[in-house]
C-alpha positions as CSV (number, residue, x, y, z in Angstrom):
1,X,25.6,-31.6,-63.7
2,X,22.6,-33.8,-64.8
3,X,20.2,-31.6,-62.7
4,X,21.3,-28.5,-64.6
5,X,20.7,-30.2,-68.0
6,X,17.3,-31.6,-66.9
7,X,16.2,-28.2,-65.5
8,X,17.5,-26.2,-68.4
9,X,15.6,-28.5,-70.9
10,X,12.6,-29.2,-68.6
11,X,10.3,-28.5,-71.5
12,X,11.7,-31.5,-73.4
13,X,10.7,-33.8,-70.5
14,X,7.3,-32.1,-70.5
15,X,7.0,-32.6,-74.3
16,X,8.0,-36.3,-73.9
17,X,5.4,-36.7,-71.2
18,X,2.6,-35.1,-73.2
19,X,3.5,-37.2,-76.2
20,X,3.2,-40.3,-74.0
21,X,-0.1,-39.2,-72.7
22,X,-1.5,-38.5,-76.0
23,X,-0.2,-41.9,-77.3
24,X,-2.0,-43.6,-74.4
25,X,-5.2,-41.8,-75.0
26,X,-5.0,-42.7,-78.7
27,X,-4.6,-46.3,-77.7
28,X,-7.6,-46.3,-75.4
29,X,-9.8,-44.6,-78.1
30,X,-8.8,-47.0,-80.8
31,X,-8.8,-50.4,-79.1
32,X,-9.6,-52.2,-82.3
33,X,-6.4,-51.0,-83.9
34,X,-4.6,-53.5,-85.9
35,X,-1.2,-55.0,-84.8
36,X,0.3,-53.5,-88.0
37,X,-0.9,-50.1,-87.1
38,X,0.2,-50.5,-83.5
39,X,3.6,-51.5,-84.8
40,X,3.9,-48.5,-87.0
41,X,2.6,-46.1,-84.4
42,X,4.9,-47.5,-81.8
43,X,7.9,-47.3,-84.2
44,X,7.3,-43.7,-85.2
45,X,6.8,-42.8,-81.5
46,X,9.9,-44.5,-80.4
47,X,11.9,-42.9,-83.1
48,X,10.7,-39.4,-82.2
49,X,11.2,-40.0,-78.5
50,X,14.8,-41.1,-79.3
51,X,15.6,-38.1,-81.4
52,X,14.2,-35.7,-78.8
53,X,16.4,-37.5,-76.0
54,X,19.5,-37.4,-78.2
55,X,19.1,-33.7,-78.9
56,X,18.6,-33.1,-75.1
57,X,21.8,-35.1,-74.3
58,X,23.9,-33.3,-77.0
59,X,22.6,-29.9,-75.7
60,X,23.7,-30.7,-72.2
61,X,27.1,-32.4,-72.9
62,X,29.1,-29.2,-72.1
63,X,27.8,-28.7,-68.6
64,X,27.0,-32.2,-67.7
65,X,29.3,-35.2,-67.2
66,X,26.3,-37.6,-67.2
67,X,25.0,-36.6,-70.5
68,X,25.8,-39.9,-72.0
69,X,23.0,-41.5,-70.0
70,X,20.5,-39.4,-71.9
71,X,22.3,-40.2,-75.1
72,X,22.3,-43.9,-74.7
73,X,18.6,-43.9,-73.7
74,X,17.8,-41.8,-76.8
75,X,19.9,-44.0,-79.1
76,X,18.1,-47.1,-77.7
77,X,14.7,-45.7,-78.4
78,X,15.8,-44.5,-81.8
79,X,17.2,-47.9,-82.8
80,X,14.1,-49.7,-81.6
81,X,11.9,-47.3,-83.6
82,X,13.9,-47.9,-86.7
83,X,13.8,-51.6,-86.3
84,X,10.1,-51.5,-85.7
85,X,9.5,-49.4,-88.8
86,X,11.6,-51.5,-91.1
87,X,10.1,-54.8,-89.9
88,X,6.3,-54.0,-89.5
89,X,5.4,-57.6,-90.5
90,X,6.6,-58.9,-87.2
91,X,4.3,-60.9,-84.9
92,X,2.6,-59.5,-81.8
93,X,4.8,-61.6,-79.7
94,X,7.9,-60.2,-81.3
95,X,6.5,-56.7,-80.9
96,X,6.0,-57.4,-77.3
97,X,9.5,-58.5,-76.8
98,X,10.9,-55.5,-78.6
99,X,8.8,-53.1,-76.5
100,X,9.7,-55.0,-73.3
101,X,13.4,-54.8,-74.0
102,X,13.2,-51.1,-74.7
103,X,11.0,-50.4,-71.6
104,X,13.5,-52.3,-69.4
105,X,16.5,-50.6,-70.9
106,X,14.9,-47.2,-70.7
107,X,13.9,-47.8,-67.1
108,X,17.2,-49.0,-65.9
109,X,19.0,-45.9,-67.5
110,X,16.4,-43.6,-65.9
111,X,17.1,-45.3,-62.4
112,X,20.8,-44.8,-63.0
113,X,20.2,-41.2,-63.8
114,X,18.0,-40.8,-60.6
115,X,20.8,-42.4,-58.4
116,X,23.3,-39.9,-59.9
117,X,20.9,-37.1,-59.2
118,X,20.7,-37.9,-55.5
119,X,24.0,-36.0,-55.2
120,X,22.7,-32.9,-57.0
121,X,19.0,-32.6,-55.9
122,X,16.5,-33.8,-53.3
123,X,13.6,-34.7,-55.4
124,X,14.9,-37.3,-57.8
125,X,12.1,-39.6,-57.0
126,X,10.1,-38.8,-60.2
127,X,12.8,-40.0,-62.5
128,X,13.3,-43.2,-60.4
129,X,9.6,-43.8,-60.4
130,X,9.5,-43.4,-64.2
131,X,12.4,-45.9,-64.4
132,X,10.6,-48.4,-62.2
133,X,7.4,-48.1,-64.2
134,X,9.2,-48.8,-67.4
135,X,11.0,-51.8,-65.9
136,X,7.8,-53.3,-64.3
137,X,6.0,-52.8,-67.7
138,X,8.8,-54.5,-69.6
139,X,8.9,-57.5,-67.2
140,X,5.1,-57.8,-67.4
141,X,5.3,-58.0,-71.2
142,X,8.1,-60.7,-71.0
143,X,6.2,-62.7,-68.5
144,X,2.8,-62.6,-70.3
145,X,3.7,-62.6,-74.0
146,X,0.6,-64.6,-75.0
147,X,-2.0,-62.0,-74.1
148,X,-4.5,-61.0,-76.7
149,X,-3.9,-58.1,-79.1
150,X,-6.6,-56.0,-77.3
151,X,-5.1,-56.6,-73.9
152,X,-1.7,-55.6,-75.4
153,X,-3.1,-52.4,-76.7
154,X,-4.6,-51.5,-73.3
155,X,-1.5,-52.5,-71.5
156,X,0.6,-50.2,-73.7
157,X,-2.0,-47.4,-73.2
158,X,-1.9,-47.7,-69.4
159,X,1.9,-47.8,-69.5
160,X,2.0,-44.7,-71.8
161,X,-0.5,-42.7,-69.6
162,X,1.4,-43.6,-66.4
163,X,4.8,-43.0,-67.8
164,X,3.6,-39.6,-69.4
165,X,2.0,-38.4,-66.1
166,X,5.3,-39.2,-64.3
167,X,7.3,-37.3,-67.0
168,X,5.0,-34.3,-66.8
169,X,5.3,-34.1,-63.1
170,X,9.1,-34.5,-63.2
171,X,9.3,-31.7,-65.9
172,X,7.6,-29.2,-63.6
173,X,9.8,-30.4,-60.6
174,X,13.0,-29.9,-62.6
175,X,11.6,-26.5,-63.8
176,X,11.2,-25.5,-60.1
177,X,14.8,-26.6,-59.5
178,X,16.0,-24.3,-62.3
179,X,14.2,-21.3,-61.0
180,X,15.1,-22.1,-57.4
181,X,11.5,-22.4,-56.2
182,X,11.4,-25.1,-53.6
183,X,8.4,-26.2,-51.6
């Protein structure tokens, strides 16, 4: 069951959330960051996020028939990270499109996972909310590709902080599911 995998590996979700929060704080503290540095930072971050998700999926494949959702999500992040690192000279608009596509794909897969979790747990809302935040952010970037570099940095920082806080909250909720503590 997907809920079992998420609850067993709740700390991975917590780790992802903390990474997103730290990334968002970094972006706010360094608003003058160059687009190349942003590109490289995002690429490295997406690569690590993808690896962590793939490890989580593989670790839960024996007890979970929905492990492939986590695997696809991780592979998508990993591929976007690699593409970003191998083509750092891309323009800000191209970076925005890549980030937007990744955010939308990630969000849709998290919404699918939340719908599947409805059959297993009651509080799947956190994962659905994280998915909606990702999709909304991706659509925002596709609709407004001409925003300035500083606005892009701040938009990414807001997204990272919001997404990270939702993941941290979800991690503790899935941990409670594992221990059987319900409020």
